[in-house]
FIKOLZA-1660 file (N, C-alpha, C; in steps of 0.1 Angstrom, whole numbers, plus 5000, padded with zeros to 4 digits):
% residues 181
   i   px   py   pz ch aa at
   1 9079 8613 6696  A  M  N
   1 9066 8615 6693  A  M CA
   1 9056 8606 6686  A  M  C
   2 9045 8605 6683  A  G  N
   2 9039 8591 6680  A  G CA
   2 9042 8592 6661  A  G  C
   3 9031 8588 6656  A  D  N
   3 9030 8585 6643  A  D CA
   3 9027 8600 6636  A  D  C
   4 9033 8601 6625  A  K  N
   4 9030 8609 6618  A  K CA
   4 9011 8613 6610  A  K  C
   5 9007 8620 6612  A  K  N
   5 8995 8622 6603  A  K CA
   5 8998 8624 6590  A  K  C
   6 8987 8616 6578  A  K  N
   6 8994 8614 6568  A  K CA
   6 8981 8628 6563  A  K  C
   7 8987 8631 6551  A  V  N
   7 8980 8640 6545  A  V CA
   7 8977 8636 6531  A  V  C
   8 8968 8637 6521  A  L  N
   8 8961 8639 6510  A  L CA
   8 8964 8654 6505  A  L  C
   9 8974 8659 6493  A  V  N
   9 8973 8673 6489  A  V CA
   9 8970 8673 6475  A  V  C
  10 8954 8678 6477  A  V  N
  10 8948 8677 6460  A  V CA
  10 8947 8689 6457  A  V  C
  11 8955 8691 6446  A  D  N
  11 8956 8708 6439  A  D CA
  11 8957 8703 6422  A  D  C
  12 8952 8714 6414  A  D  N
  12 8955 8706 6400  A  D CA
  12 8966 8714 6399  A  D  C
  13 8972 8726 6404  A  S  N
  13 8986 8729 6403  A  S CA
  13 9001 8720 6401  A  S  C
  14 9002 8717 6393  A  A  N
  14 9019 8707 6396  A  A CA
  14 9028 8714 6408  A  A  C
  15 9029 8728 6406  A  F  N
  15 9037 8736 6410  A  F CA
  15 9032 8736 6430  A  F  C
  16 9019 8741 6428  A  M  N
  16 9010 8741 6446  A  M CA
  16 9014 8727 6453  A  M  C
  17 9011 8713 6442  A  R  N
  17 9011 8701 6449  A  R CA
  17 9028 8701 6456  A  R  C
  18 9039 8707 6449  A  R  N
  18 9049 8705 6452  A  R CA
  18 9051 8709 6461  A  R  C
  19 9048 8724 6467  A  V  N
  19 9054 8731 6473  A  V CA
  19 9046 8729 6487  A  V  C
  20 9031 8722 6483  A  I  N
  20 9029 8725 6496  A  I CA
  20 9028 8707 6503  A  I  C
  21 9032 8697 6499  A  S  N
  21 9038 8685 6499  A  S CA
  21 9053 8690 6507  A  S  C
  22 9060 8695 6500  A  D  N
  22 9072 8701 6508  A  D CA
  22 9072 8708 6525  A  D  C
  23 9063 8717 6522  A  I  N
  23 9055 8723 6534  A  I CA
  23 9054 8711 6548  A  I  C
  24 9043 8700 6542  A  I  N
  24 9044 8692 6553  A  I CA
  24 9054 8679 6554  A  I  C
  25 9059 8678 6548  A  N  N
  25 9071 8666 6543  A  N CA
  25 9083 8677 6557  A  N  C
  26 9086 8685 6555  A  N  N
  26 9099 8694 6566  A  N CA
  26 9092 8694 6581  A  N  C
  27 9075 8689 6580  A  D  N
  27 9071 8689 6594  A  D CA
  27 9071 8678 6604  A  D  C
  28 9075 8677 6617  A  S  N
  28 9078 8666 6623  A  S CA
  28 9067 8661 6623  A  S  C
  29 9053 8664 6627  A  R  N
  29 9041 8659 6626  A  R CA
  29 9035 8655 6616  A  R  C
  30 9036 8660 6604  A  L  N
  30 9028 8654 6593  A  L CA
  30 9036 8649 6579  A  L  C
  31 9029 8638 6572  A  E  N
  31 9038 8635 6561  A  E CA
  31 9027 8638 6547  A  E  C
  32 9032 8640 6536  A  T  N
  32 9023 8634 6529  A  T CA
  32 9025 8626 6518  A  T  C
  33 9011 8615 6522  A  V  N
  33 9010 8603 6516  A  V CA
  33 9006 8602 6503  A  V  C
  34 9003 8609 6493  A  G  N
  34 8997 8611 6486  A  G CA
  34 8995 8625 6477  A  G  C
  35 8992 8623 6464  A  V  N
  35 8990 8640 6455  A  V CA
  35 8979 8636 6445  A  V  C
  36 8968 8647 6445  A  A  N
  36 8956 8646 6433  A  A CA
  36 8956 8659 6427  A  A  C
  37 8956 8655 6414  A  T  N
  37 8949 8665 6407  A  T CA
  37 8939 8675 6406  A  T  C
  38 8930 8666 6408  A  N  N
  38 8914 8668 6407  A  N CA
  38 8906 8660 6421  A  N  C
  39 8893 8664 6423  A  G  N
  39 8886 8657 6434  A  G CA
  39 8887 8646 6430  A  G  C
  40 8879 8639 6416  A  K  N
  40 8883 8627 6412  A  K CA
  40 8888 8619 6415  A  K  C
  41 8900 8623 6408  A  E  N
  41 8913 8616 6413  A  E CA
  41 8915 8611 6432  A  E  C
  42 8915 8622 6438  A  A  N
  42 8914 8622 6454  A  A CA
  42 8907 8610 6455  A  A  C
  43 8896 8610 6455  A  I  N
  43 8880 8605 6458  A  I CA
  43 8887 8585 6455  A  I  C
  44 8893 8585 6442  A  E  N
  44 8898 8572 6439  A  E CA
  44 8912 8569 6451  A  E  C
  45 8916 8578 6453  A  L  N
  45 8927 8575 6466  A  L CA
  45 8926 8573 6480  A  L  C
  46 8916 8575 6483  A  L  N
  46 8911 8578 6496  A  L CA
  46 8911 8566 6505  A  L  C
  47 8903 8553 6502  A  D  N
  47 8907 8539 6505  A  D CA
  47 8917 8533 6503  A  D  C
  48 8927 8537 6495  A  E  N
  48 8941 8531 6492  A  E CA
  48 8953 8538 6505  A  E  C
  49 8948 8553 6503  A  L  N
  49 8960 8558 6515  A  L CA
  49 8955 8561 6529  A  L  C
  50 8944 8561 6532  A  V  N
  50 8936 8565 6541  A  V CA
  50 8943 8578 6549  A  V  C
  51 8941 8587 6540  A  P  N
  51 8948 8599 6549  A  P CA
  51 8942 8604 6563  A  P  C
  52 8947 8606 6572  A  D  N
  52 8945 8617 6582  A  D CA
  52 8936 8633 6581  A  D  C
  53 8940 8641 6573  A  V  N
  53 8934 8650 6565  A  V CA
  53 8940 8652 6552  A  V  C
  54 8932 8662 6545  A  I  N
  54 8934 8662 6529  A  I CA
  54 8935 8680 6529  A  I  C
  55 8946 8683 6523  A  S  N
  55 8947 8700 6520  A  S CA
  55 8939 8694 6501  A  S  C
  56 8933 8707 6503  A  L  N
  56 8918 8706 6492  A  L CA
  56 8921 8720 6485  A  L  C
  57 8924 8723 6476  A  D  N
  57 8916 8733 6464  A  D CA
  57 8906 8733 6460  A  D  C
  58 8895 8747 6455  A  I  N
  58 8882 8748 6453  A  I CA
  58 8883 8744 6438  A  I  C
  59 8889 8758 6432  A  Q  N
  59 8886 8752 6415  A  Q CA
  59 8895 8742 6414  A  Q  C
  60 8895 8731 6402  A  M  N
  60 8901 8720 6392  A  M CA
  60 8892 8718 6385  A  M  C
  61 8898 8712 6374  A  P  N
  61 8895 8704 6364  A  P CA
  61 8887 8695 6366  A  P  C
  62 8879 8688 6362  A  V  N
  62 8870 8673 6363  A  V CA
  62 8861 8670 6375  A  V  C
  63 8866 8674 6387  A  M  N
  63 8862 8676 6397  A  M CA
  63 8864 8687 6408  A  M  C
  64 8857 8696 6410  A  D  N
  64 8863 8709 6418  A  D CA
  64 8860 8701 6434  A  D  C
  65 8866 8710 6442  A  G  N
  65 8868 8707 6457  A  G CA
  65 8856 8709 6463  A  G  C
  66 8844 8717 6458  A  L  N
  66 8832 8719 6467  A  L CA
  66 8825 8702 6458  A  L  C
  67 8824 8695 6454  A  T  N
  67 8821 8687 6447  A  T CA
  67 8825 8674 6454  A  T  C
  68 8836 8673 6454  A  M  N
  68 8846 8661 6459  A  M CA
  68 8838 8664 6474  A  M  C
  69 8842 8671 6482  A  M  N
  69 8834 8670 6490  A  M CA
  69 8820 8667 6498  A  M  C
  70 8811 8670 6487  A  K  N
  70 8798 8666 6485  A  K CA
  70 8797 8651 6484  A  K  C
  71 8803 8644 6476  A  K  N
  71 8807 8632 6475  A  K CA
  71 8813 8623 6485  A  K  C
  72 8822 8627 6492  A  M  N
  72 8832 8623 6497  A  M CA
  72 8825 8620 6512  A  M  C
  73 8817 8630 6515  A  K  N
  73 8809 8630 6528  A  K CA
  73 8803 8618 6531  A  K  C
  74 8792 8616 6521  A  K  N
  74 8786 8603 6520  A  K CA
  74 8794 8592 6523  A  K  C
  75 8808 8588 6523  A  T  N
  75 8816 8577 6521  A  T CA
  75 8824 8577 6536  A  T  C
  76 8835 8590 6535  A  H  N
  76 8843 8592 6543  A  H CA
  76 8840 8602 6550  A  H  C
  77 8846 8602 6566  A  R  N
  77 8847 8614 6574  A  R CA
  77 8862 8623 6575  A  R  C
  78 8870 8623 6568  A  I  N
  78 8882 8627 6569  A  I CA
  78 8880 8642 6566  A  I  C
  79 8887 8650 6581  A  P  N
  79 8885 8661 6578  A  P CA
  79 8892 8669 6564  A  P  C
  80 8888 8683 6564  A  V  N
  80 8896 8691 6551  A  V CA
  80 8897 8705 6553  A  V  C
  81 8910 8706 6550  A  V  N
  81 8913 8720 6550  A  V CA
  81 8915 8724 6538  A  V  C
  82 8905 8737 6537  A  M  N
  82 8908 8742 6523  A  M CA
  82 8917 8752 6522  A  M  C
  83 8926 8751 6509  A  M  N
  83 8934 8762 6507  A  M CA
  83 8933 8764 6488  A  M  C
  84 8930 8778 6487  A  S  N
  84 8925 8780 6477  A  S CA
  84 8926 8797 6475  A  S  C
  85 8926 8803 6465  A  T  N
  85 8925 8817 6461  A  T CA
  85 8912 8825 6464  A  T  C
  86 8901 8813 6461  A  L  N
  86 8889 8818 6463  A  L CA
  86 8884 8817 6479  A  L  C
  87 8892 8812 6486  A  T  N
  87 8890 8809 6502  A  T CA
  87 8893 8829 6508  A  T  C
  88 8899 8836 6497  A  R  N
  88 8898 8851 6501  A  R CA
  88 8894 8859 6493  A  R  C
  89 8891 8854 6480  A  E  N
  89 8881 8862 6465  A  E CA
  89 8865 8864 6472  A  E  C
  90 8863 8848 6470  A  G  N
  90 8852 8847 6472  A  G CA
  90 8848 8840 6485  A  G  C
  91 8834 8849 6496  A  A  N
  91 8834 8844 6506  A  A CA
  91 8822 8832 6504  A  A  C
  92 8814 8834 6496  A  K  N
  92 8805 8822 6491  A  K CA
  92 8810 8804 6492  A  K  C
  93 8825 8804 6482  A  E  N
  93 8831 8790 6483  A  E CA
  93 8836 8787 6497  A  E  C
  94 8841 8797 6505  A  T  N
  94 8847 8795 6517  A  T CA
  94 8832 8791 6524  A  T  C
  95 8820 8796 6529  A  I  N
  95 8813 8793 6536  A  I CA
  95 8805 8781 6534  A  I  C
  96 8806 8780 6517  A  Q  N
  96 8801 8765 6511  A  Q CA
  96 8806 8752 6518  A  Q  C
  97 8822 8755 6520  A  A  N
  97 8832 8747 6521  A  A CA
  97 8828 8741 6542  A  A  C
  98 8823 8754 6545  A  L  N
  98 8829 8754 6559  A  L CA
  98 8811 8748 6561  A  L  C
  99 8800 8746 6555  A  E  N
  99 8789 8744 6554  A  E CA
  99 8791 8728 6552  A  E  C
 100 8802 8722 6542  A  L  N
 100 8800 8712 6540  A  L CA
 100 8806 8707 6546  A  L  C
 101 8813 8709 6558  A  G  N
 101 8822 8702 6570  A  G CA
 101 8839 8703 6568  A  G  C
 102 8841 8714 6562  A  A  N
 102 8857 8719 6557  A  A CA
 102 8858 8720 6576  A  A  C
 103 8868 8714 6577  A  F  N
 103 8878 8718 6594  A  F CA
 103 8883 8734 6595  A  F  C
 104 8886 8736 6585  A  D  N
 104 8891 8755 6580  A  D CA
 104 8893 8757 6568  A  D  C
 105 8899 8767 6568  A  F  N
 105 8906 8770 6553  A  F CA
 105 8921 8780 6556  A  F  C
 106 8927 8783 6542  A  V  N
 106 8941 8791 6543  A  V CA
 106 8939 8799 6528  A  V  C
 107 8937 8808 6530  A  A  N
 107 8939 8816 6520  A  A CA
 107 8950 8817 6507  A  A  C
 108 8952 8812 6499  A  K  N
 108 8961 8809 6491  A  K CA
 108 8971 8827 6490  A  K  C
 109 8981 8826 6492  A  P  N
 109 8989 8842 6488  A  P CA
 109 8981 8847 6470  A  P  C
 110 8986 8859 6468  A  D  N
 110 8981 8861 6456  A  D CA
 110 8991 8858 6446  A  D  C
 111 9001 8861 6450  A  N  N
 111 9017 8856 6448  A  N CA
 111 9023 8842 6445  A  N  C
 112 9021 8834 6440  A  I  N
 112 9020 8816 6444  A  I CA
 112 9034 8817 6453  A  I  C
 113 9044 8828 6446  A  F  N
 113 9057 8823 6457  A  F CA
 113 9059 8827 6471  A  F  C
 114 9047 8831 6474  A  K  N
 114 9050 8836 6488  A  K CA
 114 9043 8823 6497  A  K  C
 115 9037 8813 6492  A  V  N
 115 9028 8802 6498  A  V CA
 115 9040 8797 6506  A  V  C
 116 9055 8797 6501  A  N  N
 116 9060 8787 6514  A  N CA
 116 9068 8803 6524  A  N  C
 117 9058 8814 6525  A  S  N
 117 9061 8827 6532  A  S CA
 117 9059 8813 6553  A  S  C
 118 9066 8821 6559  A  D  N
 118 9063 8818 6573  A  D CA
 118 9052 8816 6575  A  D  C
 119 9041 8828 6572  A  E  N
 119 9029 8832 6581  A  E CA
 119 9018 8821 6571  A  E  C
 120 9023 8819 6561  A  V  N
 120 9015 8806 6554  A  V CA
 120 9016 8794 6558  A  V  C
 121 9033 8792 6557  A  R  N
 121 9034 8777 6562  A  R CA
 121 9031 8775 6578  A  R  C
 122 9035 8781 6585  A  S  N
 122 9028 8779 6598  A  S CA
 122 9010 8780 6599  A  S  C
 123 9004 8787 6591  A  E  N
 123 8992 8784 6591  A  E CA
 123 8986 8769 6586  A  E  C
 124 8993 8773 6577  A  L  N
 124 8988 8757 6573  A  L CA
 124 8988 8743 6575  A  L  C
 125 9004 8743 6585  A  L  N
 125 9010 8735 6588  A  L CA
 125 8999 8730 6603  A  L  C
 126 8995 8745 6609  A  E  N
 126 8988 8739 6622  A  E CA
 126 8976 8735 6623  A  E  C
 127 8968 8744 6608  A  K  N
 127 8955 8737 6604  A  K CA
 127 8953 8726 6602  A  K  C
 128 8968 8721 6593  A  L  N
 128 8963 8700 6589  A  L CA
 128 8960 8696 6604  A  L  C
 129 8978 8703 6610  A  Y  N
 129 8977 8689 6620  A  Y CA
 129 8964 8694 6632  A  Y  C
 130 8958 8700 6635  A  Q  N
 130 8949 8707 6643  A  Q CA
 130 8933 8693 6635  A  Q  C
 131 8931 8697 6622  A  A  N
 131 8924 8689 6616  A  A CA
 131 8924 8673 6619  A  A  C
 132 8937 8672 6615  A  A  N
 132 8941 8654 6619  A  A CA
 132 8939 8649 6631  A  A  C
 133 8940 8658 6643  A  L  N
 133 8935 8655 6656  A  L CA
 133 8921 8655 6660  A  L  C
 134 8911 8663 6648  A  S  N
 134 8899 8663 6651  A  S CA
 134 8890 8651 6650  A  S  C
 135 8896 8643 6639  A  E  N
 135 8891 8631 6635  A  E CA
 135 8876 8632 6627  A  E  C
 136 8875 8642 6620  A  G  N
 136 8866 8643 6608  A  G CA
 136 8855 8653 6615  A  G  C
 137 8859 8660 6629  A  K  N
 137 8852 8672 6634  A  K CA
 137 8853 8684 6625  A  K  C
 138 8838 8691 6618  A  S  N
 138 8840 8703 6614  A  S CA
 138 8841 8710 6629  A  S  C
 139 8852 8722 6628  A  Q  N
 139 8855 8728 6637  A  Q CA
 139 8845 8742 6636  A  Q  C
 140 8838 8746 6625  A  L  N
 140 8828 8756 6625  A  L CA
 140 8814 8749 6624  A  L  C
 141 8807 8748 6613  A  G  N
 141 8794 8744 6616  A  G CA
 141 8785 8757 6612  A  G  C
 142 8787 8764 6599  A  F  N
 142 8779 8775 6599  A  F CA
 142 8766 8769 6595  A  F  C
 143 8753 8772 6595  A  K  N
 143 8741 8768 6595  A  K CA
 143 8733 8774 6580  A  K  C
 144 8731 8764 6574  A  P  N
 144 8722 8774 6555  A  P CA
 144 8719 8786 6557  A  P  C
 145 8712 8793 6565  A  K  N
 145 8704 8803 6569  A  K CA
 145 8716 8813 6571  A  K  C
 146 8727 8811 6575  A  I  N
 146 8738 8820 6576  A  I CA
 146 8748 8825 6561  A  I  C
 147 8745 8809 6558  A  S  N
 147 8754 8806 6545  A  S CA
 147 8744 8816 6534  A  S  C
 148 8731 8815 6531  A  R  N
 148 8725 8821 6528  A  R CA
 148 8724 8836 6527  A  R  C
 149 8725 8839 6540  A  T  N
 149 8724 8853 6541  A  T CA
 149 8736 8860 6538  A  T  C
 150 8749 8856 6542  A  L  N
 150 8760 8857 6536  A  L CA
 150 8761 8857 6520  A  L  C
 151 8765 8843 6512  A  S  N
 151 8762 8845 6502  A  S CA
 151 8753 8854 6489  A  S  C
 152 8739 8859 6492  A  S  N
 152 8731 8866 6487  A  S CA
 152 8736 8879 6495  A  S  C
 153 8740 8888 6502  A  H  N
 153 8746 8898 6505  A  H CA
 153 8747 8908 6494  A  H  C
 154 8758 8900 6486  A  G  N
 154 8764 8912 6474  A  G CA
 154 8759 8911 6461  A  G  C
 155 8746 8903 6462  A  R  N
 155 8737 8901 6453  A  R CA
 155 8722 8911 6452  A  R  C
 156 8720 8919 6464  A  R  N
 156 8711 8926 6466  A  R CA
 156 8713 8937 6474  A  R  C
 157 8705 8948 6472  A  R  N
 157 8712 8956 6478  A  R CA
 157 8709 8961 6495  A  R  C
 158 8715 8961 6501  A  S  N
 158 8714 8961 6519  A  S CA
 158 8707 8974 6524  A  S  C
 159 8696 8969 6530  A  T  N
 159 8693 8986 6535  A  T CA
 159 8694 8987 6551  A  T  C
 160 8705 8976 6557  A  H  N
 160 8707 8974 6568  A  H CA
 160 8722 8984 6567  A  H  C
 161 8722 8991 6577  A  K  N
 161 8740 8994 6582  A  K CA
 161 8750 8982 6590  A  K  C
 162 8742 8971 6591  A  E  N
 162 8750 8966 6599  A  E CA
 162 8757 8956 6586  A  E  C
 163 8765 8947 6589  A  S  N
 163 8768 8940 6576  A  S CA
 163 8762 8926 6581  A  S  C
 164 8764 8918 6570  A  P  N
 164 8756 8905 6577  A  P CA
 164 8772 8895 6583  A  P  C
 165 8784 8903 6581  A  W  N
 165 8791 8895 6585  A  W CA
 165 8795 8896 6600  A  W  C
 166 8784 8906 6606  A  K  N
 166 8787 8906 6624  A  K CA
 166 8789 8894 6629  A  K  C
 167 8777 8885 6629  A  S  N
 167 8778 8873 6633  A  S CA
 167 8788 8861 6632  A  S  C
 168 8794 8863 6620  A  V  N
 168 8805 8854 6618  A  V CA
 168 8813 8861 6625  A  V  C
 169 8818 8873 6624  A  I  N
 169 8832 8879 6628  A  I CA
 169 8830 8877 6645  A  I  C
 170 8817 8879 6651  A  L  N
 170 8819 8876 6667  A  L CA
 170 8816 8866 6670  A  L  C
 171 8814 8850 6664  A  N  N
 171 8812 8841 6666  A  N CA
 171 8826 8834 6664  A  N  C
 172 8834 8833 6651  A  Y  N
 172 8841 8829 6646  A  Y CA
 172 8853 8836 6642  A  Y  C
 173 8862 8850 6654  A  P  N
 173 8869 8859 6650  A  P CA
 173 8884 8850 6643  A  P  C
 174 8889 8842 6641  A  S  N
 174 8901 8836 6635  A  S CA
 174 8900 8836 6623  A  S  C
 175 8885 8827 6619  A  Q  N
 175 8881 8825 6606  A  Q CA
 175 8879 8837 6596  A  Q  C
 176 8870 8842 6601  A  A  N
 176 8867 8858 6598  A  A CA
 176 8877 8868 6592  A  A  C
 177 8886 8865 6599  A  A  N
 177 8899 8876 6597  A  A CA
 177 8904 8870 6585  A  A  C
 178 8902 8859 6583  A  S  N
 178 8907 8850 6570  A  S CA
 178 8899 8855 6557  A  S  C
 179 8884 8858 6556  A  I  N
 179 8877 8868 6546  A  I CA
 179 8880 8879 6543  A  I  C
 180 8884 8883 6534  A  R  N
 180 8883 8898 6528  A  R CA
 180 8868 8901 6524  A  R  C
 181 8867 8909 6530  A  L  N
 181 8853 8914 6532  A  L CA
 181 8852 8928 6523  A  L  C
% end
């Protein structure tokens, strides 16, 4: 097999950085080349480490994951796999990340000790590897109109019987299954 794909792990939790790095380093296709505790730190490491893909949390001090993606897309085309509890709890952040060009996302389990479960481990590894092969091309491509519809749905009472998620579920079934409705 060729060279391993290089992963930068960005998470404010030391425990999560360690677990995610261990999962990555036990896979023959991937290796952790660096870790960062926030988006600002990660951006400073990009030119030095030249990762093929980034595992990125959303909620972090100093600079959150969404802000990092906004800044990073001006200068770098590195695919990002979001890994956060917010990708489960708050679809708004998930859609924003996808809109900003995230390749995909993995929901962190409610119980942090389940992060190393076979299911989460295999999902994370496969998405990181596929993202690294994508060379910075977003897998999804939600349009701003869809994002506005989805994020505003919870703020106003809908008179429609159909969920605004219908188009997401029909067009992106594997990703929609990860978003808790």
